[in-house]
C-alpha positions as CSV (number, residue, x, y, z in Angstrom):
1,X,-25.4,7.9,-45.5
2,X,-27.8,6.0,-43.3
3,X,-27.9,7.4,-39.8
4,X,-27.1,5.1,-36.9
5,X,-30.0,4.2,-34.6
6,X,-30.5,6.3,-31.6
7,X,-31.9,5.7,-28.1
8,X,-35.1,7.5,-27.2
9,X,-33.0,10.1,-25.4
10,X,-31.2,10.9,-28.7
11,X,-27.9,9.2,-27.9
12,X,-26.6,6.8,-30.6
13,X,-27.0,3.2,-29.4
14,X,-23.5,2.3,-30.4
15,X,-22.0,4.6,-27.8
16,X,-23.7,2.8,-24.9
17,X,-22.2,-0.5,-26.2
18,X,-18.8,0.5,-27.5
19,X,-17.6,2.7,-24.6
20,X,-18.0,0.0,-22.0
21,X,-16.4,-2.5,-24.4
22,X,-13.4,-0.3,-25.0
23,X,-12.9,0.3,-21.3
24,X,-13.2,-3.4,-20.6
25,X,-10.8,-4.3,-23.4
26,X,-8.3,-1.7,-22.1
27,X,-8.6,-3.1,-18.6
28,X,-8.1,-6.7,-19.8
29,X,-5.0,-5.7,-21.9
30,X,-3.4,-3.8,-19.1
31,X,-4.2,-6.4,-16.5
32,X,-2.6,-9.1,-18.7
33,X,0.5,-6.9,-19.0
34,X,0.5,-6.3,-15.3
35,X,0.2,-9.9,-14.4
36,X,2.9,-10.8,-16.9
37,X,5.4,-8.1,-16.1
38,X,4.4,-5.4,-13.6
39,X,3.4,-7.6,-10.7
40,X,6.8,-9.4,-11.1
41,X,8.7,-6.2,-10.4
42,X,10.7,-6.7,-7.2
43,X,9.6,-4.7,-4.2
44,X,12.0,-2.1,-2.7
45,X,14.5,-3.9,-0.5
46,X,14.2,-7.2,-2.5
47,X,17.0,-9.0,-4.3
48,X,15.9,-7.7,-7.6
49,X,16.2,-10.8,-9.8
50,X,17.3,-14.4,-10.1
51,X,20.9,-13.5,-9.9
52,X,20.4,-11.8,-6.6
53,X,21.8,-8.4,-7.8
54,X,20.2,-5.0,-7.4
55,X,17.3,-4.2,-9.7
56,X,18.0,-2.2,-12.8
57,X,17.8,1.6,-12.5
58,X,14.2,2.7,-13.1
59,X,12.7,-0.7,-12.6
60,X,10.8,0.3,-9.4
61,X,9.5,3.5,-11.1
62,X,8.4,1.5,-14.2
63,X,6.7,-1.1,-12.0
64,X,4.9,1.6,-10.0
65,X,3.7,3.3,-13.1
66,X,2.4,0.0,-14.5
67,X,0.6,-0.7,-11.2
68,X,-1.1,2.7,-11.4
69,X,-2.2,2.1,-15.0
70,X,-3.4,-1.4,-14.1
71,X,-5.3,-0.1,-11.1
72,X,-7.0,2.7,-13.1
73,X,-8.0,0.3,-15.8
74,X,-9.4,-2.2,-13.3
75,X,-11.3,0.4,-11.3
76,X,-12.7,2.0,-14.5
77,X,-13.9,-1.4,-15.7
78,X,-15.7,-2.4,-12.4
79,X,-17.1,1.2,-12.0
80,X,-18.6,1.0,-15.5
81,X,-20.2,-2.3,-14.6
82,X,-21.5,-0.9,-11.3
83,X,-22.9,2.1,-13.1
84,X,-24.6,-0.1,-15.7
85,X,-26.1,-2.3,-12.9
86,X,-27.4,0.7,-11.0
87,X,-29.1,2.1,-14.1
88,X,-30.8,-1.3,-14.6
89,X,-32.1,-1.1,-10.9
90,X,-33.5,2.4,-11.5
91,X,-30.7,4.3,-9.7
92,X,-28.3,7.0,-11.0
93,X,-25.1,5.3,-12.4
94,X,-22.9,7.3,-9.9
95,X,-24.6,5.3,-7.1
96,X,-23.4,2.1,-8.7
97,X,-19.9,3.6,-8.9
98,X,-20.0,4.6,-5.2
99,X,-21.3,1.2,-4.2
100,X,-18.5,-0.5,-6.3
101,X,-15.9,1.5,-4.4
102,X,-17.3,0.5,-1.1
103,X,-17.5,-3.2,-2.1
104,X,-13.8,-3.2,-3.1
105,X,-12.9,-2.2,0.4
106,X,-12.3,-4.2,3.6
107,X,-16.0,-4.4,4.3
108,X,-16.5,-6.8,1.4
109,X,-14.0,-7.9,-1.2
110,X,-10.7,-6.8,0.5
111,X,-12.0,-8.4,3.7
112,X,-12.6,-11.7,2.1
113,X,-9.7,-11.6,-0.4
114,X,-7.0,-9.3,1.0
115,X,-4.9,-9.8,-2.1
116,X,-7.5,-8.0,-4.2
117,X,-6.2,-4.7,-2.7
118,X,-3.0,-5.0,-4.7
119,X,-5.1,-5.0,-7.9
120,X,-7.3,-2.1,-7.3
121,X,-5.3,-0.1,-4.8
122,X,-1.7,-1.4,-4.6
123,X,0.4,-0.3,-1.7
124,X,3.4,0.6,-3.8
125,X,1.3,3.0,-5.9
126,X,-0.9,4.4,-3.1
127,X,0.7,7.9,-3.1
128,X,0.2,8.3,-6.9
129,X,-3.3,6.9,-6.8
130,X,-4.2,9.2,-3.9
131,X,-3.0,12.1,-5.9
132,X,-5.0,11.0,-8.9
133,X,-8.1,10.6,-6.6
134,X,-7.6,14.2,-5.4
135,X,-7.3,15.4,-9.0
136,X,-10.6,13.7,-9.8
137,X,-12.2,15.3,-6.8
138,X,-11.1,18.8,-7.9
139,X,-12.3,18.3,-11.4
140,X,-15.6,17.0,-10.1
141,X,-16.1,20.1,-8.0
142,X,-15.1,22.2,-11.0
143,X,-17.8,20.6,-13.0
144,X,-20.4,21.1,-10.2
145,X,-19.5,24.8,-10.1
146,X,-19.9,25.1,-13.8
147,X,-23.4,23.8,-13.7
148,X,-24.4,26.1,-10.8
149,X,-27.0,28.6,-12.1
150,X,-27.0,31.6,-9.8
151,X,-29.6,33.4,-11.9
152,X,-32.2,30.9,-10.7
153,X,-31.6,32.0,-7.1
154,X,-31.9,35.7,-8.0
155,X,-35.3,35.1,-9.6
156,X,-36.6,32.7,-7.1
157,X,-40.1,33.2,-5.8
158,X,-41.4,33.3,-2.3
159,X,-42.1,29.6,-2.0
160,X,-38.7,28.6,-3.3
161,X,-36.9,30.9,-0.8
162,X,-39.0,29.6,2.1
163,X,-38.5,25.9,1.1
164,X,-34.7,26.5,0.6
165,X,-34.4,27.9,4.1
166,X,-36.5,25.2,5.7
167,X,-34.7,22.4,4.0
168,X,-31.4,23.7,5.2
169,X,-32.0,25.3,8.6
170,X,-34.1,22.5,10.2
171,X,-31.7,19.6,9.5
172,X,-28.7,21.8,10.4
173,X,-30.3,22.5,13.8
174,X,-31.1,18.9,14.4
175,X,-27.6,17.9,13.4
176,X,-26.1,20.4,15.9
177,X,-28.4,19.1,18.6
178,X,-27.6,15.4,17.8
179,X,-23.8,16.3,18.0
180,X,-24.1,16.1,21.8
181,X,-25.3,12.4,21.5
182,X,-22.6,11.3,19.0
183,X,-19.6,13.5,20.0
184,X,-17.9,10.8,21.9
185,X,-18.1,8.3,19.1
186,X,-17.8,10.5,16.1
187,X,-15.4,13.4,16.9
188,X,-11.8,13.2,16.0
189,X,-9.2,13.3,18.8
190,X,-8.5,16.8,20.1
191,X,-11.3,18.5,18.1
192,X,-13.6,20.9,20.0
193,X,-17.4,20.5,20.2
194,X,-18.2,23.7,18.3
195,X,-16.5,22.9,15.0
196,X,-17.7,19.3,15.3
197,X,-21.3,20.4,15.8
198,X,-21.1,22.8,12.9
199,X,-19.7,20.2,10.6
200,X,-22.3,17.6,11.6
201,X,-25.1,20.1,11.1
202,X,-23.7,20.8,7.6
203,X,-23.4,17.1,6.8
204,X,-27.1,16.6,7.8
205,X,-28.1,19.5,5.5
206,X,-26.3,18.6,2.3
207,X,-28.2,18.0,-0.9
208,X,-26.3,16.4,-3.9
209,X,-27.0,18.9,-6.6
210,X,-25.3,16.8,-9.4
211,X,-27.0,13.6,-8.5
212,X,-30.3,15.3,-7.9
213,X,-30.2,16.6,-11.4
214,X,-29.9,13.1,-12.8
215,X,-32.7,11.8,-10.5
216,X,-35.0,14.6,-11.6
217,X,-34.3,13.9,-15.3
218,X,-34.8,10.1,-15.0
219,X,-38.0,10.6,-13.0
220,X,-39.5,12.6,-15.8
221,X,-39.6,15.8,-13.7
222,X,-37.0,17.9,-15.5
223,X,-39.6,20.2,-17.1
224,X,-42.2,20.0,-14.3
225,X,-42.4,22.7,-11.6
226,X,-41.7,20.1,-8.9
227,X,-38.3,19.2,-10.5
228,X,-37.5,22.9,-11.2
229,X,-38.2,23.8,-7.6
230,X,-36.2,21.0,-6.2
231,X,-33.2,22.0,-8.4
232,X,-33.4,25.6,-7.4
233,X,-33.7,24.7,-3.7
234,X,-30.8,22.4,-3.9
235,X,-28.7,25.2,-5.5
236,X,-29.6,27.5,-2.6
237,X,-28.8,24.8,0.0
238,X,-25.3,24.3,-1.6
239,X,-24.5,28.0,-1.2
240,X,-25.3,27.9,2.5
241,X,-23.7,24.5,3.1
242,X,-20.4,25.4,1.5
243,X,-20.3,28.5,3.7
244,X,-21.0,26.5,6.8
245,X,-18.4,23.9,5.9
246,X,-15.8,26.6,5.4
247,X,-16.6,28.0,8.8
248,X,-16.3,24.6,10.5
249,X,-12.9,24.0,8.9
250,X,-11.7,27.5,9.7
251,X,-12.7,27.0,13.4
252,X,-11.0,23.7,13.5
253,X,-7.8,25.2,12.1
254,X,-7.9,28.3,14.3
255,X,-9.0,26.5,17.5
256,X,-11.9,28.9,18.3
257,X,-14.7,30.7,16.6
258,X,-13.1,34.1,17.1
259,X,-9.8,32.9,15.8
260,X,-11.5,31.6,12.7
261,X,-13.0,35.0,11.9
262,X,-10.0,36.1,9.8
263,X,-10.0,32.9,7.8
264,X,-13.7,33.1,7.1
265,X,-13.5,36.8,6.1
266,X,-10.5,36.2,3.9
267,X,-12.3,33.3,2.1
268,X,-15.4,35.3,1.7
269,X,-13.5,38.3,0.3
270,X,-11.6,36.0,-2.1
271,X,-14.8,34.4,-3.3
272,X,-16.4,37.8,-3.9
273,X,-13.4,39.1,-5.7
274,X,-13.2,36.0,-8.0
275,X,-16.9,36.2,-8.8
276,X,-17.1,39.9,-9.4
277,X,-13.8,40.5,-11.2
278,X,-12.9,37.0,-12.5
279,X,-16.2,36.2,-14.2
280,X,-16.1,39.1,-16.7
281,X,-12.5,38.4,-17.4
282,X,-13.1,34.7,-18.1
283,X,-16.0,35.5,-20.4
284,X,-14.0,38.1,-22.3
285,X,-11.2,35.5,-22.7
286,X,-13.7,33.0,-24.0
287,X,-15.0,35.5,-26.6
288,X,-11.5,36.3,-27.7
289,X,-10.7,32.6,-27.9
290,X,-13.7,32.1,-30.2
291,X,-12.5,34.9,-32.5
292,X,-8.9,33.7,-32.5
293,X,-10.0,30.1,-33.1
294,X,-7.9,28.9,-30.2
295,X,-7.4,25.1,-30.2
296,X,-9.2,22.7,-27.9
297,X,-5.9,21.7,-26.4
298,X,-5.2,25.3,-25.3
299,X,-8.7,25.7,-23.9
300,X,-8.3,22.5,-22.0
301,X,-5.0,23.7,-20.5
302,X,-6.6,27.0,-19.5
303,X,-9.5,25.2,-17.7
304,X,-7.1,23.0,-15.8
305,X,-4.9,26.0,-14.8
306,X,-8.0,27.9,-13.6
307,X,-9.3,25.0,-11.6
308,X,-6.1,24.0,-9.9
309,X,-4.8,27.5,-9.3
310,X,-8.0,28.6,-7.4
311,X,-8.0,25.2,-5.5
312,X,-4.4,26.0,-4.5
313,X,-5.3,29.5,-3.2
314,X,-8.3,28.4,-1.1
315,X,-6.1,25.6,0.4
316,X,-3.5,28.3,1.3
317,X,-6.3,30.4,2.9
318,X,-7.1,27.5,5.2
319,X,-10.4,26.1,4.0
320,X,-10.1,23.4,1.4
321,X,-9.1,23.0,-2.2
322,X,-12.6,21.9,-3.2
323,X,-13.9,25.4,-2.6
324,X,-11.5,26.9,-5.1
325,X,-12.4,24.3,-7.7
326,X,-16.1,25.1,-7.2
327,X,-15.4,28.8,-7.6
328,X,-13.4,28.2,-10.7
329,X,-16.3,26.3,-12.2
330,X,-18.7,29.1,-11.5
331,X,-16.5,31.4,-13.6
332,X,-16.8,29.4,-16.7
333,X,-19.7,30.3,-19.1
334,X,-21.7,27.1,-19.8
335,X,-23.4,27.7,-23.1
336,X,-24.3,24.4,-24.9
337,X,-22.7,24.1,-28.3
338,X,-19.8,26.4,-27.7
339,X,-16.2,25.2,-28.1
340,X,-15.4,25.9,-24.4
341,X,-18.4,23.9,-23.2
342,X,-17.5,21.0,-25.5
343,X,-14.0,20.9,-24.1
344,X,-15.3,21.1,-20.5
345,X,-17.9,18.3,-21.2
346,X,-15.2,16.0,-22.5
347,X,-12.9,16.8,-19.6
348,X,-15.7,16.0,-17.2
349,X,-16.6,12.8,-19.1
350,X,-13.0,11.5,-18.8
351,X,-12.8,12.4,-15.2
352,X,-16.0,10.6,-14.3
353,X,-15.0,7.5,-16.1
354,X,-11.4,7.3,-14.9
355,X,-10.3,9.5,-12.0
356,X,-13.5,10.0,-9.9
357,X,-14.0,6.2,-9.6
358,X,-10.5,6.0,-8.1
359,X,-11.7,8.6,-5.5
360,X,-14.6,6.3,-4.7
361,X,-12.2,3.3,-4.3
362,X,-10.0,5.4,-2.0
363,X,-13.1,6.1,0.1
364,X,-14.1,2.5,0.0
365,X,-10.7,1.4,1.2
366,X,-11.1,3.4,4.4
367,X,-14.7,2.3,5.1
368,X,-14.9,-0.8,7.2
369,X,-18.4,-1.7,8.3
370,X,-17.2,-4.6,10.4
371,X,-15.7,-2.1,12.9
372,X,-19.2,-0.5,13.3
373,X,-21.4,-3.6,13.5
374,X,-19.5,-4.9,16.4
375,X,-19.7,-1.7,18.5
376,X,-22.9,-0.9,20.3
377,X,-22.0,2.8,20.7
378,X,-21.3,3.2,17.0
379,X,-24.5,1.5,16.0
380,X,-26.5,3.8,18.3
381,X,-24.6,6.8,16.8
382,X,-25.2,5.6,13.3
383,X,-29.0,5.2,13.9
384,X,-29.0,8.7,15.4
385,X,-27.2,10.1,12.3
386,X,-29.5,8.4,9.8
387,X,-32.7,9.3,11.6
388,X,-31.6,12.9,12.1
389,X,-30.5,13.2,8.4
390,X,-33.7,11.8,6.9
391,X,-36.2,13.3,9.4
392,X,-34.5,16.7,9.2
393,X,-34.6,16.9,5.4
394,X,-38.0,15.4,5.0
395,X,-39.7,17.3,7.8
396,X,-37.9,20.5,7.2
397,X,-38.7,20.6,3.5
398,X,-42.2,19.1,3.6
399,X,-43.5,21.2,6.5
400,X,-42.1,24.4,5.1
401,X,-43.5,23.7,1.6
402,X,-46.9,22.8,3.0
403,X,-46.9,26.0,5.1
404,X,-46.1,28.0,1.9
405,X,-49.2,26.5,0.2
406,X,-48.1,23.5,-1.7
407,X,-50.1,20.2,-1.5
408,X,-48.9,17.5,1.0
409,X,-47.9,15.1,-1.8
410,X,-45.8,17.7,-3.6
411,X,-44.3,18.8,-0.3
412,X,-43.3,15.3,0.6
413,X,-41.9,14.9,-2.9
414,X,-39.7,17.9,-2.4
415,X,-38.5,16.5,0.9
416,X,-37.6,13.2,-0.8
417,X,-35.7,14.9,-3.6
418,X,-33.7,17.2,-1.4
419,X,-32.9,14.2,0.9
420,X,-30.6,12.8,-1.8
421,X,-27.0,13.4,-0.7
422,X,-24.9,11.3,-3.1
423,X,-21.4,12.3,-4.1
424,X,-21.5,15.8,-2.6
425,X,-22.0,14.4,0.9
426,X,-19.0,12.0,0.4
427,X,-16.9,14.9,-0.8
428,X,-17.9,16.9,2.3
429,X,-17.2,14.0,4.6
430,X,-13.8,13.3,3.1
431,X,-12.9,17.0,3.6
432,X,-14.0,16.7,7.3
433,X,-12.0,13.6,7.8
434,X,-8.9,15.1,6.2
435,X,-9.3,18.3,8.4
436,X,-9.6,16.2,11.6
437,X,-13.2,17.1,12.3
438,X,-14.5,13.6,12.4
439,X,-12.9,10.2,13.0
440,X,-12.8,7.1,10.8
441,X,-15.8,5.6,12.4
442,X,-17.9,8.7,11.8
443,X,-16.8,8.8,8.2
444,X,-17.9,5.1,7.7
445,X,-21.3,5.6,9.2
446,X,-22.0,8.9,7.4
447,X,-20.9,7.5,4.0
448,X,-23.4,4.7,4.5
449,X,-26.0,7.4,5.4
450,X,-25.2,9.3,2.2
451,X,-25.7,6.2,0.1
452,X,-29.0,5.2,1.8
453,X,-30.6,8.6,1.5
454,X,-29.8,8.7,-2.2
455,X,-30.9,5.2,-3.0
456,X,-34.2,5.7,-1.3
457,X,-35.1,8.7,-3.5
458,X,-36.3,6.8,-6.6
459,X,-38.5,4.3,-4.7
460,X,-40.0,7.0,-2.5
461,X,-41.0,9.1,-5.5
462,X,-42.7,6.0,-7.0
463,X,-44.4,5.3,-3.7
464,X,-45.8,8.9,-3.8
465,X,-46.7,8.4,-7.4
466,X,-44.7,11.5,-8.4
467,X,-42.7,10.0,-11.3
468,X,-43.6,10.8,-14.8
469,X,-42.8,9.4,-18.3
470,X,-39.2,10.6,-19.0
471,X,-38.8,13.5,-21.4
472,X,-37.3,13.1,-24.8
473,X,-34.2,15.0,-23.9
474,X,-31.2,13.7,-22.0
475,X,-28.9,15.3,-19.5
476,X,-25.3,14.4,-18.8
477,X,-24.8,12.9,-15.4
478,X,-24.3,15.6,-12.9
479,X,-25.7,18.4,-15.0
480,X,-28.8,20.4,-14.6
481,X,-31.7,20.0,-17.0
482,X,-31.3,22.4,-20.0
483,X,-33.6,25.4,-20.3
484,X,-35.8,24.8,-17.2
485,X,-38.7,27.1,-16.6
486,X,-38.0,30.0,-14.3
487,X,-38.1,29.3,-10.7
488,X,-40.8,31.9,-10.0
489,X,-43.1,30.0,-12.3
490,X,-42.9,27.1,-9.8
491,X,-43.7,29.4,-7.0
492,X,-46.7,30.8,-8.8
493,X,-48.0,27.5,-10.0
494,X,-51.3,26.4,-8.5
495,X,-51.7,23.4,-6.2
496,X,-53.4,21.4,-8.9
497,X,-50.6,22.1,-11.4
498,X,-47.9,21.0,-8.9
499,X,-49.4,17.5,-8.7
500,X,-47.8,15.3,-11.4
501,X,-50.2,13.3,-13.4
């Protein structure tokens, strides 16, 4: 049989056409059904029908479910379109999905056409949609954890260790110092300065490991020492950042640094126990499942139970469910071609196309830029936040890399790459908002900062002439390049070799 044509990256062309068409067709079908039936379901407290009698039993539930399905289909369709447009503009598709979520909120579409909220985020279905958004967030963090390669940190060379520390410590310190300037405008009511300052420092230090992997791949740097070093440094930053975030949330819950000690120690002990004891057990279970030919459905159920059970435990401890999901992902062996990895990839694919966009929409519905642009104090605080974030990452990374012996152009390239914050920053900001560390205005400003610092990465690399012709291979969005050279090779590479052609 004649093979179907493929793209240069090895993916069949028909997939890139059929998938968006299927999603759009489903969206149109569900929306037609919703407009014809679901949107006509009487609201609670209404008369119920033409005869004025009470609505039939289950009509409200049926209408709510239909609204949820319609909203999911509509959000999936516009997110797919946003991702496609972002790719055409040279940005990672997830940036288009984030921007789409923001544009559906009160800053843009919902502000001009308030009725559009009922299509993408209906009030009657808000609790269910919020739950689905949280499910999408947990599954996303589970996927991030599964792509985390701790072995790269263990074999990191001197340069990578130094750059990792500089790219994290300097923006963290600048964030803590700037907290004094923005505390009045950004801190949530009743929160102390110490947990707020720790959180703001963490927010300034974040690097979006999943989005960075995609940027590195599409810039042609996946198999170049510059890209490998950036990925390894980002992994190290994530470890420190999650620890700092857990500390900030523990302090906020306990009310003081000393009171948070028990929560931090308990969370650290749980993480150590899970990684030391749980990882061999999960790997042994995976090998047994291969020998017993366990079905994909059973493997999928096991992954879901693992992710949500650990998310539940960390939430009980007093940090956040995203930490448990991240830990669960770190337990799962990620070996391309195995049955478990295939199931995990499919789960992540469904989540990214259906549930995670709903999380972006839920974020967008809470972001109102009109509240910021009309407030001089917020504008000043926003400028301070953006300048601190960009300057901290760029200066901290570039100066440290240059001190370690790398050329200036490569050092600046590392700073640009590690300045990308993307989805990870938004996840951290949402956690801080839910925990009462920051207020809604701070959330709005910092979300914009996360988008800006990610969007500027591609153009800045081109300005520095660090982009290369893309490799033949492809990487799934949010995953690290396969089989990268060892990190110590980047540290040992000469200055001439570190300069991309």
